C-alpha positions as CSV (number, residue, x, y, z in Angstrom):
1,M,-11.6,22.1,-21.5
2,A,-13.4,24.3,-19.0
3,T,-11.5,27.5,-18.2
4,R,-10.0,27.9,-14.7
5,S,-11.3,31.5,-14.6
6,L,-14.5,30.0,-13.2
7,Y,-12.7,29.0,-10.0
8,L,-13.7,30.8,-6.8
9,Y,-10.3,29.8,-5.6
10,Q,-7.7,30.4,-8.4
11,P,-4.6,28.2,-8.7
12,L,-2.1,29.0,-5.9
13,G,-0.4,32.3,-6.4
14,G,-2.2,32.9,-9.7
15,K,0.3,30.6,-11.5
16,P,-0.5,29.1,-14.9
17,A,-2.4,25.9,-14.7
18,P,0.0,22.9,-14.7
19,A,-0.1,20.7,-17.7
20,P,-2.5,17.7,-17.4
21,W,-1.1,14.2,-17.1
22,R,-1.9,13.5,-20.8
23,D,0.9,15.9,-21.6
24,L,3.3,13.4,-20.0
25,L,4.5,12.1,-23.4
26,C,5.4,15.6,-24.5
27,N,7.6,16.3,-21.5
28,P,11.2,15.2,-22.0
29,I,12.1,15.2,-18.3
30,R,9.1,13.0,-17.4
31,C,9.5,10.9,-20.6
32,T,13.1,10.2,-19.5
33,A,12.0,9.3,-16.1
34,I,9.4,6.9,-17.3
35,L,12.0,5.3,-19.6
36,L,14.2,4.9,-16.5
37,I,11.4,3.2,-14.6
38,V,10.8,0.9,-17.6
39,A,14.6,0.1,-17.7
40,L,14.7,-0.7,-14.0
41,S,11.6,-2.8,-14.3
42,V,13.1,-4.9,-17.1
43,T,16.5,-5.3,-15.3
44,S,14.8,-6.1,-12.0
45,I,12.1,-8.4,-13.3
46,G,12.9,-11.0,-10.6
47,F,12.2,-8.4,-8.0
48,I,9.5,-6.0,-9.1
49,V,7.0,-5.3,-11.9
50,I,5.8,-1.8,-12.5
51,Q,2.5,-1.4,-14.4
52,R,2.6,2.0,-16.1
53,P,-1.1,3.2,-16.0
54,W,-1.5,4.3,-19.6
55,G,-5.2,4.3,-19.3
56,S,-7.4,6.1,-16.8
57,L,-5.6,6.7,-13.5
58,V,-8.8,5.5,-11.8
59,D,-7.9,2.0,-12.8
60,F,-4.2,2.2,-11.7
61,T,-3.0,-1.1,-10.1
62,P,0.2,-0.8,-8.1
63,P,2.8,-3.6,-7.9
64,H,2.0,-6.7,-6.0
65,E,5.1,-8.7,-5.6
66,F,6.5,-6.7,-2.7
67,D,3.4,-5.2,-1.2
68,Q,3.4,-4.5,2.4
69,P,0.2,-5.4,4.2
70,P,-2.0,-2.4,4.9
71,I,-1.4,-0.6,8.1
72,S,-3.7,-2.2,10.6
73,R,-5.8,-0.5,13.2
74,P,-5.4,-1.5,16.8
75,S,-7.8,-4.1,18.1
76,V,-10.7,-2.1,19.3
77,V,-14.2,-3.5,19.6
78,V,-16.8,-1.2,18.1
79,P,-20.2,-2.2,19.3
80,E,-22.9,-2.6,16.7
81,P,-25.6,0.1,16.9
82,D,-28.8,-0.9,18.8
83,P,-31.3,1.7,17.6
84,E,-33.9,3.1,19.9
85,V,-37.1,4.6,18.5
86,I,-38.9,7.5,20.3
87,G,-42.1,8.4,18.6
88,A,-41.2,8.0,15.0
89,T,-37.6,9.0,15.4
90,V,-34.6,6.6,15.5
91,Y,-31.7,7.4,17.9
92,D,-28.4,5.7,18.6
93,P,-28.2,5.2,22.3
94,F,-25.0,5.0,24.2
95,I,-23.3,5.4,27.5
96,A,-21.1,8.6,27.6
97,P,-17.6,8.3,29.1
98,S,-17.4,8.9,32.7
99,P,-15.5,12.1,33.8
100,G,-12.5,10.0,34.7
101,D,-12.4,8.8,31.0
102,A,-13.0,12.3,29.6
103,I,-9.4,13.4,30.1
104,V,-7.1,13.7,27.1
105,D,-4.6,11.0,26.4
106,K,-1.3,13.0,26.7
107,I,0.9,10.5,24.9
108,V,2.3,12.0,21.6
109,R,1.3,9.5,18.8
110,P,3.7,8.3,16.2
111,I,2.5,8.2,12.6
112,K,1.8,4.5,11.9
113,A,3.0,4.5,8.2
114,H,6.3,6.1,9.2
115,S,6.8,3.4,11.8
116,A,6.9,0.9,9.0
117,M,9.8,2.5,7.2
118,S,13.4,1.8,8.1
119,E,15.6,4.5,9.3
120,E,17.9,3.9,6.4
121,C,15.1,4.4,3.9
122,M,13.7,7.4,5.5
123,D,17.2,9.1,5.7
124,V,17.7,8.6,2.0
125,W,14.3,9.8,1.1
126,V,14.5,13.0,3.2
127,S,18.1,13.8,2.3
128,T,17.8,13.3,-1.5
129,G,14.0,13.7,-2.2
130,L,14.2,10.6,-4.5
131,W,12.7,7.2,-3.9
132,Q,15.6,5.0,-4.6
133,E,17.8,2.3,-2.9
134,P,17.2,1.2,-0.2
135,C,13.6,2.3,-0.6
136,R,13.0,1.2,-4.1
137,Y,11.4,-2.1,-3.3
138,S,9.6,-0.8,-0.1
139,M,6.2,-0.2,-1.6
140,V,4.3,2.2,0.7
141,Q,1.1,1.9,-1.4
142,D,-1.9,4.4,-1.4
143,S,-2.7,5.9,2.0
144,Q,-5.6,4.6,4.1
145,I,-7.9,7.6,4.5
146,D,-11.1,7.9,6.5
147,L,-13.8,10.5,5.8
148,V,-15.1,12.4,8.9
149,Y,-18.3,14.4,8.7
150,V,-19.6,16.8,11.3
151,W,-23.5,16.9,10.9
152,V,-26.5,18.1,13.0
153,N,-30.2,17.7,12.3
154,G,-31.6,20.9,13.6
155,S,-35.1,19.6,12.9
156,D,-35.0,16.8,15.5
157,A,-37.6,17.5,18.2
158,L,-35.3,16.7,21.2
159,H,-32.5,18.7,19.7
160,Q,-34.8,21.6,19.1
161,K,-36.1,21.5,22.7
162,A,-32.6,21.4,24.2
163,R,-31.4,24.2,22.0
164,K,-34.4,26.5,22.7
165,E,-34.2,25.9,26.5
166,L,-30.4,26.8,26.5
167,L,-31.0,29.9,24.3
168,S,-33.7,31.0,26.6
169,A,-31.5,30.4,29.7
170,T,-28.5,32.2,28.2
171,K,-30.5,34.9,26.3
172,Y,-28.4,34.3,23.3
173,K,-29.5,34.5,19.7
174,T,-28.1,32.4,16.8
175,K,-28.8,31.9,13.1
176,D,-31.3,29.3,12.1
177,A,-29.0,28.4,9.1
178,R,-26.5,26.9,11.6
179,F,-29.0,24.0,12.1
180,R,-31.0,23.9,8.8
181,E,-31.2,20.6,7.0
182,H,-31.5,20.3,3.2
183,D,-30.8,16.5,3.1
184,E,-27.2,17.5,2.0
185,L,-25.5,14.6,3.9
186,R,-27.2,11.9,1.9
187,Y,-25.9,13.3,-1.3
188,S,-22.5,14.3,0.0
189,L,-22.0,10.6,1.0
190,R,-23.2,9.5,-2.5
191,S,-20.7,11.9,-4.1
192,A,-18.0,10.4,-1.7
193,R,-18.9,6.9,-2.7
194,N,-18.2,7.7,-6.4
195,A,-15.1,9.8,-5.7
196,T,-13.3,7.4,-3.3
197,A,-14.2,4.0,-4.9
198,T,-10.5,3.1,-5.2
199,W,-9.5,4.1,-1.6
200,P,-8.2,1.1,0.4
201,N,-9.7,0.1,3.8
202,S,-11.6,3.4,4.2
203,T,-14.2,4.0,6.8
204,W,-16.6,6.9,7.0
205,H,-17.4,8.5,10.4
206,I,-20.4,10.8,11.0
207,I,-20.1,13.0,14.1
208,T,-23.7,13.9,15.3
209,A,-25.1,15.7,18.2
210,D,-26.6,13.8,21.1
211,V,-29.4,14.6,23.6
212,P,-30.5,13.2,26.9
213,P,-33.6,11.0,27.1
214,P,-36.8,12.9,27.2
215,N,-37.1,12.5,31.0
216,V,-33.8,14.2,31.8
217,N,-33.2,17.9,32.3
218,N,-31.5,19.0,29.1
219,T,-29.5,21.8,30.7
220,A,-28.1,19.7,33.6
221,P,-27.7,16.0,32.5
222,D,-27.6,13.7,35.5
223,S,-27.1,10.5,33.6
224,L,-24.4,9.1,31.2
225,Y,-27.2,7.6,29.0
226,R,-27.5,9.6,25.9
227,L,-29.3,9.4,22.5
228,G,-27.3,10.2,19.4
229,L,-28.9,11.8,16.5
230,V,-29.2,9.6,13.4
231,P,-29.8,10.4,9.7
232,Q,-33.4,9.1,9.4
233,W,-32.9,7.8,5.8
234,L,-29.9,5.6,6.9
235,D,-30.2,2.0,8.1
236,I,-27.4,2.3,10.7
237,E,-27.2,-1.4,11.5
238,C,-26.7,-2.1,7.8
239,A,-24.2,0.8,7.3
240,F,-22.1,-0.4,10.2
241,H,-21.0,-3.4,8.3
242,G,-20.3,-1.8,4.9
243,N,-20.2,-3.4,1.6
244,P,-16.9,-4.4,-0.1
245,D,-18.4,-3.8,-3.5
246,G,-20.3,-0.6,-2.4
247,Q,-19.5,2.1,0.1
248,P,-17.3,1.6,3.2
249,P,-18.7,1.0,6.7
250,I,-20.3,4.1,8.3
251,R,-19.7,4.7,12.0
252,L,-21.8,7.1,14.0
253,Q,-20.0,8.9,16.8
254,H,-21.5,11.6,19.0
255,D,-20.5,14.7,20.8
256,S,-20.5,13.4,24.2
257,Q,-18.3,10.5,23.2
258,L,-15.6,12.8,21.9
259,F,-15.2,15.6,24.4
260,R,-12.0,15.3,26.3
261,L,-10.5,17.9,28.7
262,T,-7.2,19.3,27.7
263,G,-5.0,21.7,29.6
264,R,-1.7,23.6,29.5
265,P,1.2,21.4,28.7
266,G,2.4,19.7,31.9
267,A,-0.8,20.4,33.8
268,T,-2.4,17.6,36.0
269,L,-6.0,17.0,35.3
270,T,-8.4,15.1,37.5
271,A,-11.8,13.5,37.2
272,T,-13.3,16.4,39.2
273,D,-11.8,18.9,36.7
274,A,-13.4,17.0,33.9
275,S,-16.8,16.7,35.6
276,N,-16.9,20.4,36.2
277,W,-16.0,21.0,32.6
278,L,-18.5,18.7,31.1
279,E,-21.3,20.3,33.1
280,K,-20.4,23.6,31.6
281,I,-20.1,22.6,27.9
282,L,-22.9,20.0,27.4
283,P,-25.1,20.2,25.5
284,S,-23.1,21.9,22.8
285,F,-24.6,23.7,19.8
286,N,-21.3,25.2,18.6
287,S,-19.6,23.7,15.6
288,H,-16.3,25.2,16.6
289,A,-16.6,23.2,19.9
290,V,-17.3,20.0,18.1
291,E,-14.5,20.5,15.6
292,S,-12.1,21.3,18.5
293,Q,-12.7,17.6,19.6
294,L,-11.8,16.0,16.3
295,P,-8.3,15.5,17.6
296,Q,-9.7,13.2,20.2
297,L,-11.2,10.7,17.7
298,D,-10.2,7.2,18.8
299,P,-7.0,6.2,16.8
300,G,-8.1,2.5,17.2
301,I,-11.2,3.3,15.2
302,V,-10.2,6.2,12.9
303,S,-7.3,6.2,10.5
304,D,-4.2,8.4,10.9
305,N,-5.3,10.2,7.7
306,I,-8.7,11.8,7.5
307,V,-10.6,14.1,5.1
308,A,-12.9,16.4,7.2
309,L,-16.1,17.4,5.6
310,N,-19.3,19.3,6.4
311,D,-22.5,17.9,4.9
312,D,-22.7,20.7,2.4
313,Q,-19.4,19.7,0.8
314,F,-19.2,17.4,-2.2
315,M,-16.6,15.6,-4.3
316,M,-17.6,16.1,-7.9
317,L,-15.2,13.7,-9.6
318,P,-13.2,10.6,-8.6
319,H,-10.0,11.4,-6.6
320,P,-7.1,9.0,-6.0
321,P,-5.9,8.9,-2.4
322,S,-2.9,11.0,-3.3
323,A,-5.2,13.9,-4.0
324,F,-5.4,14.2,-0.2
325,H,-2.5,12.3,1.2
326,T,0.6,10.2,0.6
327,T,3.1,8.6,2.9
328,L,5.9,10.2,1.0
329,Y,4.7,13.9,0.9
330,G,2.1,14.0,3.7
331,P,-1.4,15.6,3.7
332,V,-2.5,17.9,0.8
333,F,-3.6,21.3,2.1
334,R,-5.7,23.6,-0.1
335,M,-5.3,27.3,0.7
336,D,-6.3,30.7,-0.7
337,P,-3.1,32.6,-0.7
338,N,-5.0,35.8,-1.7
339,L,-7.1,35.7,1.5
340,L,-4.7,36.1,4.4
341,V,-5.5,35.9,8.1
342,G,-3.7,38.1,10.6
343,G,-3.7,37.6,14.4
344,D,-6.4,39.3,16.4
345,A,-6.6,39.0,20.2
346,S,-9.3,41.6,20.5
347,G,-12.3,39.5,19.8
348,S,-13.8,42.4,17.8
349,A,-14.6,40.3,14.7
350,D,-18.0,38.6,14.1
351,G,-18.3,35.7,16.4
352,G,-21.2,34.2,14.6
353,G,-19.1,33.4,11.6
354,E,-15.5,32.3,11.3
355,W,-13.5,35.4,11.6
356,R,-13.3,35.8,15.3
357,S,-12.0,32.2,15.6
358,L,-9.7,32.7,12.7
359,G,-8.1,35.8,14.1
360,W,-7.8,34.3,17.5
361,S,-6.2,31.1,16.2
362,A,-3.7,33.2,14.0
363,H,-2.8,35.1,17.2
364,L,-2.1,31.8,19.1
365,L,0.1,30.7,16.2
366,N,2.0,34.1,16.2
367,Q,2.7,33.7,19.9
368,R,4.3,30.3,19.4
369,F,6.0,30.5,16.0
370,G,6.4,34.2,15.1
371,T,4.1,36.8,13.6
372,R,2.9,36.5,10.0
373,R,-0.3,36.5,8.0
374,R,-1.4,33.0,7.0
375,P,-3.7,31.9,4.2
376,Y,-7.3,30.9,4.8
377,M,-8.1,27.2,4.3
378,Q,-10.4,26.6,1.4
379,H,-13.9,25.8,2.7
380,N,-14.1,22.3,1.1
381,A,-13.0,18.8,1.9
382,R,-9.9,19.1,3.9
383,A,-7.0,16.7,4.5
384,L,-5.7,16.4,8.1
385,S,-3.4,14.1,10.1
386,L,-5.1,12.7,13.2
387,P,-1.8,12.2,15.1
388,L,-0.8,15.8,14.3
389,M,-4.2,17.2,15.4
390,H,-3.9,15.4,18.6
391,E,-0.4,16.9,19.1
392,L,-1.9,20.4,18.4
393,S,-4.6,19.8,21.1
394,L,-1.9,19.0,23.6
395,A,0.4,22.0,22.6
396,F,-2.5,24.5,22.9
397,G,-4.6,22.5,25.5
398,E,-5.9,25.4,27.6
399,Y,-7.4,27.1,24.4
400,F,-8.9,23.8,23.2
401,A,-10.6,23.4,26.7
402,A,-12.0,27.0,26.6
403,T,-13.6,26.6,23.1
404,P,-16.5,24.3,24.2
405,L,-17.3,26.6,27.1
406,S,-19.1,28.7,24.4
407,Q,-22.1,26.4,23.9
408,F,-23.2,28.5,20.8
409,R,-20.8,29.8,18.3
410,G,-19.5,33.2,19.3
411,S,-21.2,33.3,22.6
412,H,-17.8,34.0,24.3
413,K,-17.9,32.6,27.8
414,V,-14.3,33.1,28.8
415,A,-12.7,36.5,29.2
416,N,-9.9,37.3,26.7
417,E,-10.1,33.8,25.1
418,Y,-12.0,33.0,22.0
419,E,-12.8,29.8,20.1
420,V,-10.1,28.1,18.2
421,N,-10.5,27.3,14.5
422,T,-9.3,23.7,14.6
423,I,-9.0,23.2,10.8
424,F,-7.0,26.5,10.4
425,M,-4.7,25.8,13.4
426,S,-4.3,22.1,12.4
427,T,-3.0,23.0,9.0
428,H,-0.7,25.9,9.9
429,Y,0.6,24.0,12.9
430,V,2.0,21.3,10.6
431,I,3.5,23.9,8.3
432,E,5.2,25.8,11.2
433,R,6.4,22.7,12.9
434,H,8.1,21.6,9.7
435,R,9.9,25.0,9.4
436,E,10.9,24.7,13.1
437,A,12.3,21.3,12.3
438,L,14.4,22.6,9.5
439,L,15.9,25.4,11.6
440,W,16.5,23.1,14.6
441,S,18.1,20.5,12.4
442,W,20.6,23.0,10.8
443,I,21.3,25.3,13.8
444,V,21.2,23.0,16.8
445,G,21.6,19.5,15.4
446,K,24.2,20.3,12.8
447,W,26.3,23.2,13.8
448,G,25.6,23.3,17.6
449,R,25.9,19.5,18.2
450,S,29.4,19.6,19.7
451,S,29.3,22.2,22.5
452,G,26.0,23.9,21.9
453,I,27.8,27.2,21.3
454,L,28.3,28.8,17.9
455,D,31.5,30.8,18.1
456,R,32.7,33.2,15.4
457,D,34.4,30.4,13.4
458,L,31.3,28.3,13.3
459,K,29.1,31.4,12.5
460,W,31.4,32.1,9.5
461,K,31.2,28.6,8.3
462,M,27.4,28.7,8.6
463,W,27.5,31.9,6.5
464,M,29.6,30.3,3.8
465,E,27.3,27.3,3.6
466,M,24.4,29.6,3.0
467,G,26.3,31.0,0.0
468,G,28.0,34.0,1.6
469,G,31.3,35.3,0.3
470,D,34.6,35.5,2.1
471,E,34.4,39.2,2.6
472,A,30.7,40.0,2.0
473,D,28.3,40.7,4.9
474,K,25.3,40.6,2.6
475,L,23.9,37.8,0.4
476,S,21.6,38.1,-2.6
477,L,20.4,34.9,-4.4
478,L,17.9,34.5,-7.2
479,Q,15.2,31.9,-7.0
480,A,16.6,28.4,-6.4
481,E,16.5,25.8,-9.2
482,R,14.9,22.7,-7.7
483,T,13.5,19.5,-9.4
484,T,11.2,18.6,-6.6
485,S,7.9,19.2,-8.6
486,E,9.2,17.2,-11.5
487,D,10.2,14.3,-9.3
488,V,6.7,13.9,-7.7
489,E,5.1,11.6,-10.2
490,V,8.1,9.3,-10.7
491,N,8.7,9.1,-6.9
492,L,5.1,8.1,-6.3
493,L,5.1,5.6,-9.1
494,M,8.3,4.0,-7.8
495,A,6.7,3.7,-4.4
496,G,3.5,2.0,-5.8
497,V,1.4,5.1,-5.3
498,Q,-1.1,6.5,-7.9
499,P,-0.1,10.1,-8.7
500,P,-2.7,12.8,-8.3
501,R,-2.5,14.2,-11.8
502,S,-5.2,13.2,-14.4
503,F,-5.1,12.1,-18.0
504,D,-8.7,13.4,-18.4
505,E,-9.7,16.0,-15.9
506,Q,-13.3,15.6,-16.8
507,K,-13.2,11.9,-15.6
508,Q,-10.9,12.3,-12.6
509,A,-10.0,15.2,-10.5
510,D,-6.7,16.8,-11.7
511,V,-4.8,17.8,-8.5
512,A,-1.4,19.6,-8.7
513,Y,1.2,19.6,-6.0
514,S,1.8,23.4,-6.2
515,W,4.3,23.4,-3.3
516,V,6.0,20.4,-1.5
517,S,7.7,20.7,1.9
518,M,10.6,18.8,0.4
519,D,11.6,22.3,-0.8
520,G,11.8,23.7,2.8
521,Y,9.5,26.6,3.6
522,S,7.6,28.9,1.4
523,A,7.0,32.4,3.0
524,N,4.3,33.1,0.4
525,F,2.9,29.7,0.5
526,H,3.0,28.8,-3.1
527,T,6.6,29.0,-4.5
528,L,10.2,29.6,-3.5
529,P,11.0,33.4,-3.3
530,K,12.3,35.0,-6.5
531,R,15.1,36.7,-4.6
532,V,16.7,36.1,-1.2
533,D,18.5,38.9,0.6
534,I,20.2,38.3,3.9
535,N,22.3,40.5,6.1
536,L,25.0,38.6,8.0
537,D,24.9,40.8,11.2
538,E,21.1,40.7,11.4
539,C,20.4,37.0,10.8
540,V,23.5,35.0,11.6
541,G,25.6,37.5,13.6
542,E,29.3,37.3,14.2
543,E,29.3,37.1,18.0
544,A,29.3,33.8,19.8
545,E,25.9,32.6,21.1
546,F,24.2,29.3,22.1
547,A,22.8,27.4,19.1
548,W,19.5,27.1,21.0
549,D,19.3,30.9,21.3
550,M,19.9,31.5,17.6
551,F,17.4,28.9,16.8
552,R,14.7,30.5,18.9
553,R,15.7,34.0,17.5
554,V,15.3,33.2,13.9
555,L,12.3,30.9,14.5
556,K,10.1,33.4,16.4
557,E,11.7,36.8,17.2
558,N,12.9,37.5,13.6
559,P,11.0,34.9,11.4
560,T,12.0,36.7,8.2
561,C,15.5,35.7,8.9
562,G,14.5,32.2,9.5
563,D,12.6,32.2,6.2
564,N,15.6,33.6,4.3
565,I,18.1,31.1,5.9
566,I,15.9,28.2,4.7
567,A,15.5,29.7,1.2
568,A,19.3,30.3,0.9
569,L,20.2,26.7,2.0
570,I,17.8,25.2,-0.6
571,H,20.2,26.5,-3.3
572,D,22.7,23.9,-2.3
573,S,21.0,21.1,-4.3
574,K,18.4,20.3,-6.8
575,S,16.4,18.1,-4.5
576,G,16.2,16.8,-0.9
577,L,17.0,18.4,2.4
578,E,20.6,17.0,3.1
579,V,22.0,20.4,3.7
580,F,19.8,20.9,6.8
581,L,20.7,17.5,8.4
582,P,23.3,16.7,11.0
583,P,26.2,14.4,9.9
584,P,25.6,10.6,10.1
585,C,25.9,9.2,13.6
586,E,26.9,5.8,14.7
587,D,24.8,5.9,17.9
588,E,21.5,4.2,17.6
589,S,18.3,6.1,18.5
590,S,17.1,5.5,22.0
591,A,13.7,4.5,23.0
592,T,13.7,7.2,25.6
593,D,14.4,9.9,22.9
594,P,11.4,12.3,22.3
595,I,9.7,12.1,18.9
596,I,9.0,15.8,18.8
597,L,10.5,19.1,19.9
598,P,9.0,20.6,23.1
599,F,5.4,22.1,22.9
600,D,6.8,25.3,24.4
601,L,10.5,26.0,23.6
602,P,12.3,26.5,26.9
603,P,14.9,29.3,27.5
604,T,17.6,26.7,27.7
605,A,18.3,23.8,25.3
606,P,17.0,20.4,26.2
607,S,19.5,17.5,25.7
608,L,20.1,16.4,22.2
609,P,18.8,13.0,21.2
610,R,21.4,10.3,21.0
611,N,21.3,10.3,17.2
612,P,20.6,14.0,16.1
613,R,20.4,13.1,12.4
614,A,17.8,10.3,12.8
615,F,15.8,12.5,15.1
616,A,15.8,15.3,12.5
617,V,14.9,13.0,9.6
618,R,11.9,11.6,11.5
619,L,10.9,15.1,12.5
620,L,11.0,16.4,9.0
621,M,9.0,13.4,7.8
622,R,6.4,13.8,10.6
623,Y,5.5,17.3,9.4
624,A,5.8,16.8,5.7
625,H,3.0,18.4,3.7
626,V,1.8,19.6,0.3
627,L,0.0,22.7,-0.9
628,G,-2.4,21.5,-3.6
629,D,-4.5,22.9,-6.3
630,S,-7.7,21.6,-8.0
631,A,-10.8,23.1,-9.5
632,T,-12.8,24.2,-6.5
633,I,-16.0,26.3,-6.0
634,F,-17.4,27.7,-2.8
635,M,-21.0,28.8,-3.5
636,P,-22.7,30.9,-0.9
637,M,-26.5,30.3,-1.4
638,K,-28.2,33.6,-0.8
639,S,-31.4,33.1,-2.8
640,T,-33.2,30.4,-4.8
641,S,-32.5,32.3,-8.1
642,Q,-28.9,32.9,-7.4
643,A,-28.4,29.3,-6.4
644,D,-30.0,28.2,-9.6
645,R,-27.5,30.2,-11.6
646,A,-24.6,29.0,-9.6
647,L,-25.6,25.3,-9.9
648,K,-25.9,25.7,-13.7
649,T,-22.4,27.2,-13.8
650,A,-21.1,24.3,-11.8
651,D,-22.7,21.9,-14.3
652,K,-20.8,23.5,-17.1
653,Q,-17.4,23.2,-15.4
654,K,-16.7,19.7,-16.2
655,N,-13.4,19.5,-14.4
656,L,-14.9,20.7,-11.1
657,A,-13.3,18.6,-8.4
658,L,-14.8,20.0,-5.1
659,L,-17.9,22.0,-4.4
660,C,-19.4,23.6,-1.3
661,I,-23.0,24.9,-1.1
662,N,-23.2,27.2,1.9
663,D,-26.7,28.1,3.2
664,D,-27.0,31.8,3.5
665,L,-30.8,31.7,2.8
666,G,-33.3,34.0,4.4
667,N,-36.0,32.2,6.3
668,G,-38.6,32.9,3.6
669,D,-36.9,31.0,0.7
670,Q,-36.7,27.5,2.2
671,R,-39.2,25.5,0.3
672,N,-38.1,26.7,-3.2
673,A,-34.5,26.2,-2.3
674,N,-35.2,22.7,-1.0
675,N,-36.9,21.8,-4.1
676,L,-34.1,23.2,-6.3
677,L,-31.4,21.4,-4.4
678,H,-33.1,18.1,-4.2
679,K,-33.7,18.1,-8.0
680,W,-30.1,19.0,-8.7
681,F,-28.8,16.5,-6.2
682,E,-30.8,13.7,-7.8
683,S,-29.6,14.7,-11.3
684,R,-25.9,14.4,-10.1
685,W,-26.1,11.4,-7.8
686,P,-29.2,9.4,-8.5
687,E,-27.9,6.0,-7.3
688,R,-28.9,5.2,-3.7
689,L,-26.4,4.2,-1.0
690,D,-26.6,0.5,-0.1
691,C,-28.2,1.2,3.2
692,E,-30.5,4.0,2.5
693,L,-34.0,3.3,3.7
């Protein structure tokens, strides 16, 4: 077995590597759980048949008797591509949205898979953390996940012309490596075909740049007719239809089709505003700007669950869908907890790389959720939720609108505002909103539901529920004993989902759920704290106050108190989040109830939903997430010789799941590097895609 010391990203928190799935039979807890499943299968033979995948998990077949139909996409007509050839280059022509259509859709989107679950089932799942009655026969199945690539061919003649004209006009300089092409996309797609062969109903989306036709001024487009860049080796008409026995359909989408003007929550936007904005941002050569528009992908075309990739990122082994997402546990985030990002509103970091955008994004999160340092997202295939990205773009709309004003990365066109890092913000927004949902549910929904005021008596009862003593004003607890991680595999099997662990980590990626949000909130982003110390006066207080005020205080003003309150409450049970939830309510949820808490928390409390418990349950389910761990390498390619050594190291690491090859080459080393990479790519993925020319 390859050692994990070769990882660039070590397992979260430096914890020992979890046991592989083949150790299942040696684990008494898991063995007992599987025997329970077998017993339930025998006694319920008229209702369900569970096939235990004793062979390779790649061949896992979920139950069929009570399968729910796959979540369908809305009926949206996607026009077939009609290629246009200019010279010897193929383009994908399209009509860009009019300014009136280039305004963000402000409706907060539900998560489709959650809409298919009953309130009763969801309540039991969130409160207990166990997939049991009434959920036991409600198979959710493997998640439908789309791949989304952001790609640019910097060698395209029209793209080069537009880029050079804008650089000259703005007197800005940028790195050639931002636009260099090593034919990585072709092989990244080949790797994805092998890695995602078992994914149901998947579609691949390639976001490419677009240019005006040659007779239109590149710096001031006066026509909506655009030419989208196309991988010249791909038959886009063939790829559009996909192959049920090969790779999924491939949809091309282009920058000008995605850009939508967002604004401060509550702002009214007009077609004139959008027109003025579009004139300032197009053409765009800024990857941060393009990524800031991923939340605007059409939900009628793109799945709720996506994996975002750059063309230099590769899936080295087969992955089950649960390696990136499940309906039960949410998206699987991969972080580096040893590389923490602090808020920086100064803009002093290098804008040509990621760090200025990361510091600015962390600052924005601090302003909304409280100050802390947050882990960097591993620079590889990243799981994201499209409805939650869209929600993020509404919550921070003015900053998402400012990002594309920098037409080159780091060019900084707006005073005191810097580009958002969409991947970083999208991930930590989900984590922070889940923490916010826990605190709202316990403080406002549970204890403040009657009058909205927490008097001294209620405060003391809250303190007692946290574990405080009759006379003590300080509370010290050791690490909670939870069974969440032990329950993951059984819960997924019971729900008809293939678990992420592998029998043979050289044949299928071995993905561990190192942290699950069903355990509340992890202030260190990988495990429950080893010790919890809370001061009654500082965190809970003995004087009466509005529940909403206490909620805002421990959420943002004193986030350490909020963290410790959550950690203390987790001690109440072995699994589930029942302790946080308001009591059951006979009132039915109203169609007019919001599905989220406000984007900006007002000074005074908004009205409670008719059924606070049902609202809290769906809120916690909406922001459920996992912190995951798999064998991953990020390889900065600084020279041909260094790249050769690194690729040989990658070949030796047989359990390597994800790889990124980042171009940091000098301009003089291109030909040798191209030859080296092409030879290695062909050795790893020699089989052509169905629609390669």
